[in-house]
C-alpha positions as CSV (number, residue, x, y, z in Angstrom):
1,M,16.6,-42.5,21.0
2,M,16.9,-42.1,17.2
3,N,13.6,-41.6,15.4
4,C,12.6,-44.0,12.7
5,G,13.7,-41.7,9.9
6,L,17.1,-41.3,11.3
7,R,17.6,-45.0,11.8
8,R,16.5,-45.6,8.2
9,T,19.1,-43.0,7.1
10,C,21.9,-44.8,9.0
11,R,21.0,-48.0,7.3
12,W,21.0,-46.4,3.9
13,Y,24.4,-44.8,4.5
14,L,25.8,-48.1,5.8
15,L,24.7,-49.7,2.5
16,L,26.3,-46.8,0.6
17,V,29.6,-47.4,2.5
18,V,29.5,-51.2,1.6
19,L,28.8,-50.4,-2.1
20,T,31.6,-47.8,-2.1
21,C,34.1,-50.4,-0.8
22,F,33.1,-52.9,-3.4
23,A,33.3,-50.3,-6.3
24,S,36.7,-49.0,-5.1
25,T,38.1,-52.6,-5.1
26,A,36.7,-53.2,-8.6
27,I,38.3,-50.0,-9.9
28,A,41.6,-50.9,-8.3
29,V,41.6,-54.3,-9.9
30,E,40.2,-53.5,-13.4
31,G,41.9,-50.1,-13.9
32,K,40.5,-46.5,-13.7
33,K,40.6,-45.8,-17.4
34,A,38.2,-48.8,-18.1
35,L,35.6,-47.9,-15.5
36,G,35.9,-44.1,-15.4
37,E,36.1,-42.0,-12.3
38,F,34.4,-43.0,-9.1
39,G,33.9,-41.0,-5.9
40,I,31.8,-40.1,-2.9
41,K,30.3,-36.9,-1.6
42,F,28.8,-35.7,1.7
43,G,27.7,-32.3,3.0
44,H,25.0,-29.7,3.5
45,L,21.5,-29.7,2.0
46,G,19.9,-26.3,2.4
47,G,16.3,-25.7,3.5
48,G,13.6,-24.9,1.0
49,T,9.8,-25.0,0.3
50,V,7.7,-27.9,-0.8
51,E,4.5,-27.0,-2.6
52,Y,1.6,-29.4,-2.9
53,H,-2.0,-29.6,-3.9
54,L,-4.7,-32.2,-4.3
55,K,-4.8,-34.1,-7.6
56,S,-8.6,-34.1,-7.5
57,G,-8.5,-30.7,-9.3
58,A,-9.0,-28.5,-6.3
59,T,-7.6,-25.0,-6.9
60,G,-4.9,-23.4,-4.7
61,K,-1.6,-24.6,-3.4
62,D,-0.2,-25.0,0.2
63,S,3.4,-25.2,1.2
64,I,5.6,-26.4,4.0
65,K,9.3,-25.5,4.8
66,T,12.2,-27.9,5.0
67,E,15.2,-27.2,7.3
68,S,18.9,-27.4,6.5
69,S,20.0,-31.0,6.7
70,Y,22.6,-33.2,5.0
71,S,23.1,-35.2,1.8
72,G,25.5,-37.8,0.6
73,G,26.2,-40.2,-2.2
74,A,28.4,-41.8,-4.8
75,F,29.1,-41.0,-8.5
76,L,30.6,-42.6,-11.5
77,S,31.7,-40.6,-14.5
78,Q,33.0,-41.8,-17.9
79,S,34.5,-39.7,-20.7
80,I,32.4,-39.5,-23.9
81,W,34.3,-37.1,-26.1
82,G,37.0,-34.6,-25.1
83,G,36.0,-32.9,-21.8
84,L,32.4,-34.1,-22.0
85,H,31.6,-36.9,-19.6
86,G,28.5,-39.0,-18.8
87,T,27.9,-39.2,-15.1
88,M,25.6,-41.3,-12.8
89,T,24.9,-40.5,-9.2
90,F,23.3,-42.4,-6.3
91,D,22.3,-39.9,-3.6
92,L,20.6,-40.0,-0.2
93,H,19.1,-36.7,1.0
94,Y,17.7,-36.4,4.6
95,F,14.6,-34.1,4.7
96,R,13.3,-32.6,8.0
97,G,11.2,-29.6,8.7
98,E,8.1,-28.0,10.2
99,F,6.2,-31.3,9.6
100,G,8.3,-32.9,12.5
101,G,10.6,-35.9,12.2
102,G,12.5,-36.6,9.0
103,E,13.0,-39.1,6.2
104,T,15.6,-40.1,3.7
105,A,15.0,-39.7,0.0
106,L,16.7,-41.9,-2.6
107,D,17.8,-40.1,-5.7
108,V,19.3,-41.9,-8.7
109,A,20.3,-39.5,-11.5
110,G,22.2,-39.4,-14.8
111,G,23.5,-36.5,-16.9
112,L,26.4,-34.7,-18.5
113,K,29.5,-33.1,-16.9
114,Y,32.1,-31.0,-18.7
115,K,35.7,-31.1,-17.4
116,L,37.8,-27.9,-17.7
117,A,41.4,-28.7,-16.6
118,D,44.5,-26.6,-16.2
119,K,47.6,-27.5,-18.1
120,S,49.0,-29.6,-15.3
121,R,45.6,-31.5,-15.1
122,M,45.9,-31.3,-11.3
123,L,43.0,-28.9,-11.0
124,S,39.6,-29.0,-12.8
125,V,36.3,-27.3,-12.8
126,R,33.3,-29.5,-13.8
127,P,29.8,-28.1,-14.3
128,A,27.1,-30.8,-14.5
129,V,23.4,-31.1,-15.0
130,L,21.5,-34.3,-14.0
131,L,18.0,-35.5,-14.2
132,G,17.0,-38.2,-11.7
133,F,14.3,-40.3,-10.2
134,G,13.6,-39.9,-6.5
135,I,11.7,-41.9,-3.9
136,L,10.6,-40.3,-0.6
137,P,9.0,-42.6,2.1
138,D,5.9,-41.7,4.1
139,I,6.4,-38.2,5.6
140,W,3.9,-35.8,7.2
141,A,0.6,-36.1,5.3
142,F,2.2,-37.6,2.2
143,K,2.5,-41.3,1.4
144,S,5.6,-42.7,-0.3
145,S,6.1,-40.5,-3.4
146,Q,8.0,-40.6,-6.6
147,Q,9.8,-37.5,-7.9
148,V,11.6,-36.2,-11.0
149,T,14.7,-34.5,-9.7
150,L,17.0,-32.0,-11.2
151,K,20.6,-31.3,-10.0
152,M,22.7,-28.4,-11.4
153,V,26.1,-28.3,-9.7
154,I,29.7,-27.1,-10.2
155,E,32.6,-29.3,-8.9
156,V,36.1,-28.1,-8.2
157,A,38.5,-31.1,-8.1
158,F,42.1,-31.3,-7.0
159,H,43.8,-34.4,-8.5
160,T,46.9,-36.4,-7.5
161,E,49.2,-38.1,-10.0
162,K,47.7,-41.4,-8.9
163,G,44.2,-40.4,-10.1
164,T,42.7,-39.9,-6.7
165,G,41.7,-36.4,-5.4
166,L,39.5,-34.1,-3.4
167,L,36.5,-32.1,-4.7
168,I,34.1,-29.4,-3.6
169,E,30.6,-29.3,-5.0
170,I,28.2,-26.4,-5.0
171,G,24.8,-26.3,-6.7
172,S,21.1,-26.9,-6.3
173,L,18.6,-29.7,-6.0
174,Q,15.0,-29.4,-6.8
175,T,12.1,-31.6,-8.0
176,L,10.4,-30.8,-11.3
177,S,7.3,-32.9,-10.5
178,G,6.2,-35.6,-8.1
179,S,3.1,-37.4,-6.6
180,D,2.1,-39.7,-3.9
181,G,-1.2,-40.6,-5.7
182,K,-3.3,-38.0,-3.7
183,Y,-1.1,-34.9,-3.9
184,D,1.0,-33.3,-6.6
185,I,4.3,-32.4,-4.9
186,K,7.1,-30.1,-5.9
187,A,10.2,-29.1,-3.9
188,N,11.7,-25.8,-4.9
189,S,15.5,-25.2,-5.3
190,M,17.6,-26.2,-2.3
191,M,21.3,-25.5,-2.0
192,L,23.9,-28.4,-2.1
193,L,27.3,-27.8,-0.6
194,R,29.4,-31.0,-0.3
195,G,32.9,-32.2,-0.2
196,G,34.2,-35.5,-1.6
197,L,36.9,-37.9,-2.5
198,I,37.8,-39.2,-5.9
199,L,38.8,-42.9,-5.4
């Protein structure tokens, strides 16, 4: 049987699929240029280390390790000026590790992306930096916590004449700060390696 965290993950991804279908329909009806570029990503989330300590002022830090898992989400980008784009992401990251079980974190982020395209505009490289707000449900000794997230990624996109395409993303995810009210929590850099579709 699936554990509670995995069942919750499946429900989140089902919701993401439904939202993707609605967004894709809207873009098809209203036109890509008006709404920008929409797409989805799914792939590997590397393991890392989560540091924590009591907010009460006690000295010293403890840490736990997370295992490799998976991450998926959707994005919307809009041109601001030239190759500079504003971008919003809605991601779900599944965390598991030595604490047993696993849970899904919601990460909503915004930032800037710069698009470097070849002359044919069929291939582009897009570095991006995003700051976000994350929510992780109860897991191990932690209650539901809020996190400030940082994603730094590079996308390589292959475009078609119709505006759709494929992309590969490599980068990192970390939390700059976070708390569940009792503990200060910080997740160190974890690798992101995902593939995706531009719809």
